[in-house]
TIVEX-453463 format. One line per 8 residues: number of its first residue (from 1); their letters; for each residue x, z, y of N, C-alpha, C, CB. Coordinates in steps of 0.001 Angstrom, whole numbers, plus 524288, in hexadecimal, padded with zeros to 5 digits. Glycine has a CB too. Example, Ala and Ser with C-alpha at 12.3 -4.5 7.8 and 13.67 -1.06 7.14 Angstrom:
! residues 2
1) AS) 83386,81E78,7E9C6,8300C,81E78,7EE6C,83390,81E78,7F31C,82C2C,82356,7EE87; 83232,81BA8,7F736,83566,81BE4,7FBDC,83264,81EBE,8001E,83704,8165D,7FDAA
END
This chain:
! residues 73
1) MEFFLVIE) 772EB,6EADC,9673B,773CC,6ED2B,962F5,774D2,6F2F0,96336,77783,6EAAC,960CD; 777C8,6F532,967DF,7780C,6FA49,9690F,7720E,6FD8C,96A3C,77BC2,6FA4F,96DC8; 76F1E,6F9A9,96D2A,76A58,6FC46,96E56,76799,6FDB1,96965,766F2,6F8FD,971BB; 7670F,6FA6E,9663E,76438,6FB20,961DB,7664F,700E5,95DC0,764D5,6F54B,95EEB; 76BF2,70155,95E98,76DEC,7057E,95B20,76C97,70AF2,95E20,77473,704B5,959F9; 76C83,70A23,963C3,76AB2,70F1C,96742,7649F,71078,965A0,76B06,70D96,96E43; 76128,70D29,964A0,75B43,70CFB,9632A,75B1B,70FCA,95EB6,758BB,7077B,96243; 75E6B,70CF2,95B59,75DF2,70FDE,955DC,75F6E,714EF,954CC,7608E,70D81,95250
9) QGLDLMLT) 76469,716B6,95835,76664,71C26,9584F,76221,71FDA,95AA5,76BA9,71C7B,95BA7; 76001,71DD1,95E7C,75BAC,72064,961D2,7570A,72265,95EA6,75980,71C6A,965E9; 754F3,71E06,95AB8,75125,71EBA,95763,75299,7226C,95285,74F86,719A5,955E1; 75791,721E2,950A9,75956,725D0,94D92,75925,72BCF,94EDE,75DF8,7248C,94CD0; 75ADD,72B98,95361,75AF9,73109,955F5,7557E,73320,957A1,75E8C,730DD,95B01; 751A8,72FF5,95802,74C7F,730E7,9594A,749D9,73221,953ED,74A01,72C24,95C59; 74A97,73025,9510A,74814,73177,94AA7,74A1F,73694,9490A,74A1A,72CE6,94594; 74F73,736F0,949A5,75201,73BBF,948DB,7505A,740D7,94B18,7568E,73B11,94A54
17) GMMTVFTF) 74F78,7401A,94FD4,74CF5,744AD,952BA,74743,74598,951F1,74DAE,74407,95857; 744D0,74165,9518B,73F29,74201,94FDC,73EA7,74484,94ABF,73C65,73CCE,94F98; 7411C,742ED,946BE,741C5,745F2,9411B,743FC,74A7B,940E2,744A9,7435D,93D79; 74772,74C1D,945AC,74840,751EB,945DB,744DA,754F0,94776,74BDB,7534C,94865; 74254,7535F,94B61,73DB6,755F9,94D79,7393B,756AF,948EC,73B86,75289,9525F; 73715,752BF,94745,73377,7536B,94388,7348C,755E5,93F90,731CD,74FB7,9421C; 739D6,756A0,93D49,73B56,75AFB,9387D,73B26,7603D,93A88,74161,75A4A,935F4; 73C35,76160,94021,73C2D,765F1,9427F,7379E,7682E,94344,73E5A,765B9,94684
25) LGLLILLI) 7336F,764B2,9451E,72E52,766D3,94575,72B7D,767C5,940BD,72B66,763C7,94861; 72C42,76424,93D34,72A49,764F5,93716,72C46,769DD,935AA,72C66,76089,932B1; 7308C,76A84,93618,73224,76FCB,93420,730A5,774B2,9369D,7373F,76FFC,93401; 72F89,773F5,93BEF,72D92,777A5,93EA1,7274B,7796D,93D00,72E3C,775C7,943F9; 7249A,774FC,93C74,71FB0,77600,93A6D,71EE7,77814,93498,71D12,7716A,93B06; 722F4,7775D,93119,722C1,7795A,92D31,7243B,77FCB,92C73,72560,7761F,92ABF; 7274E,780F7,92FAF,7293E,78610,92FED,724C8,78931,931FB,72E33,78683,93340; 7226D,78749,935A7,71D63,789E9,938C0,719EE,78B20,934D8,71A4E,78636,93D0F
33) NLSSLIFR) 718D1,7862E,93247,71444,786BC,92DDD,71668,78B74,9291E,7133C,77FDD,92A89; 71B8B,78AE8,927D6,71D30,78EA3,923E4,71D00,7941E,925F3,72298,78D66,921FC; 71EA4,794E0,92ACA,71DE7,79A2D,92D39,7186C,79CDE,92CFF,71F49,799B8,932C3; 71522,79865,92E6E,70F75,79A5B,92F3F,70D30,79B37,92932,70B97,7959B,932ED; 70E7D,79A4A,9255A,70DE1,79B4F,91FD2,71145,7A03A,91EF1,70FA0,79659,91C30; 71573,7A0FD,9204D,71811,7A690,91F85,71591,7AADE,921E9,71D66,7A6C2,9218C; 713D4,7AA78,926A8,711A9,7AED8,92A79,70B69,7AE72,929B8,7138A,7ADBE,93142; 709D3,7AB80,92760,7037F,7AB90,92648,70146,7B147,923CD,70203,7A689,921A1
41) DLPDIKSN) 704B6,7B32E,92031,702DE,7B7DE,91E3C,70419,7BD72,92165,704FD,7B806,91906; 7039D,7BCAC,92601,7045E,7C147,92906,6FECE,7C4B6,9292D,7065D,7BF85,92EDC; 6FEE9,7C8EF,92AC1,6F964,7CB8A,92A64,6F566,7C945,92EF8,6FA13,7D23B,92B22; 6F0DD,7C9CE,92D66,6EC30,7C84F,931B2,6EBB5,7CBB1,935CC,6E6B4,7C82E,92F74; 6EAC9,7C8FE,939B9,6E9B3,7CB26,93EE3,6E534,7CF25,93E34,6E836,7C6A3,942FE; 6E086,7CD5D,93B59,6DBDD,7CFF7,93ABD,6DD24,7D58C,93899,6D834,7CCD2,9372B; 6E0B5,7D5FC,934D6,6E151,7DA95,93222,6E471,7DE64,9368B,6E489,7D979,92C69; 6E69C,7DD3F,939EC,6EA54,7DFD1,93DFC,6E539,7E0EF,94209,6F014,7DB54,940AD
49) QDKNSESS) 6E152,7DE97,942D5,6DD55,7DF98,9465F,6DA33,7E474,9441A,6D9DA,7DA89,94730; 6D9C0,7E429,93F4A,6D5F5,7E83D,93C41,6D89C,7ED98,93DE1,6D5C7,7E761,93500; 6DE73,7EDEA,93CD0,6E098,7F2CC,93D72,6E1A0,7F45D,94344,6E557,7F2F6,93A69; 6E0DF,7F16B,946A2,6E208,7F306,94D48,6DC3A,7F152,94F2D,6E7F7,7EEC5,95120; 6D79C,7F1B8,94CD9,6D2A0,7F03A,94FC5,6D1FA,7F2AB,9545A,6CE0F,7F12F,94CFE; 6D3B9,7F81C,95577,6D2AD,7FB6F,959E7,6D4FC,7F8EA,95E4B,6D4AE,800E6,9594C; 6DAAB,7F718,95DA1,6DE00,7F63C,961B4,6DDFE,7EFEF,96294,6E39E,7F8B7,96069; 6DAF0,7ECDF,95FE7,6DA28,7E6EF,96044,6D6E8,7E583,963DE,6D85B,7E492,95BCF
57) NISDNHMR) 6D7F8,7E1EE,96723,6D333,7DFE6,96A87,6D245,7DA6A,969FA,6D3EE,7E0DA,9705F; 6D3CE,7D841,964FD,6D328,7D2E4,963D0,6CD59,7D27A,960F4,6D825,7D0CF,96016; 6CA86,7CED7,962DD,6C594,7CE96,96000,6C675,7CBB8,95B08,6C142,7CBF4,96334; 6C1A5,7CC9E,95751,6C212,7C9AE,95220,6C276,7C320,95364,6BC77,7CB2D,94E40; 6BFD1,7C13F,9572C,6C0C5,7BB8A,9573D,6C63A,7B9DA,95835,6BD8C,7B91F,95B28; 6C878,7BBC2,95BCF,6CD9C,7BC14,95CA4,6D1C9,7BCA0,957D9,6CDFA,7C027,95FED; 6D0DB,7C0D3,954A0,6D38B,7C158,94F6D,6D240,7BD92,94BEA,6D292,7C618,94CF5; 6CDD2,7BA94,94B7D,6CC6D,7B751,94844,6D046,7B25D,9492A,6C6BC,7B67B,948DB
65) IINQINKR) 6D004,7B158,94E1D,6D303,7AC8E,95108,6D8D4,7AD42,94F0E,6D2AC,7ACE0,9583B; 6DACC,7B1AE,95019,6E048,7B286,94FFB,6E12B,7B1DF,94972,6E214,7B8B1,952CD; 6DDE6,7B3A8,946DD,6DF32,7B352,94008,6DF64,7AE1D,93F3E,6DA8F,7B5E7,93B95; 6DAAA,7AA30,941C7,6DB23,7A591,9406B,6E087,7A276,94244,6D696,7A366,94223; 6E2AA,7A332,94668,6E6DD,7A0F9,947E1,6EB88,7A2C5,944A6,6E766,7A1C8,94D23; 6EB6D,7A6F9,94392,6EFC6,7A8C3,93F02,6EF57,7A686,93955,6EF71,7AEF7,93E27; 6EAFF,7A634,937E6,6E9BB,7A201,932E8,6EB57,79CD6,933CA,6E3BE,7A161,93193; 6EA73,79B51,938EE,6ECEF,795CA,93945,6F286,79487,93A8A,6EA57,79324,93CED
73) V) 6F56E,79817,93C6C,6FAB5,79858,93DE9,6FD4D,79A8D,9383C,6FB98,79C57,94376
END
């Protein structure tokens, strides 16, 4: 009977640990998405390129890719 008690305690510990990790990761995902929504309204990189067009060596294709990545994040 002691063997089954040890197995039961092990399963309880495993489930508690798994739920803790699941809760932590879920909270982390929610916070990342929330911070993404908060910081989405930052100025666009394209407007900065217009101001510094002489000093910028980044091509238009690269700027479009960077802007697409910023929209996805």
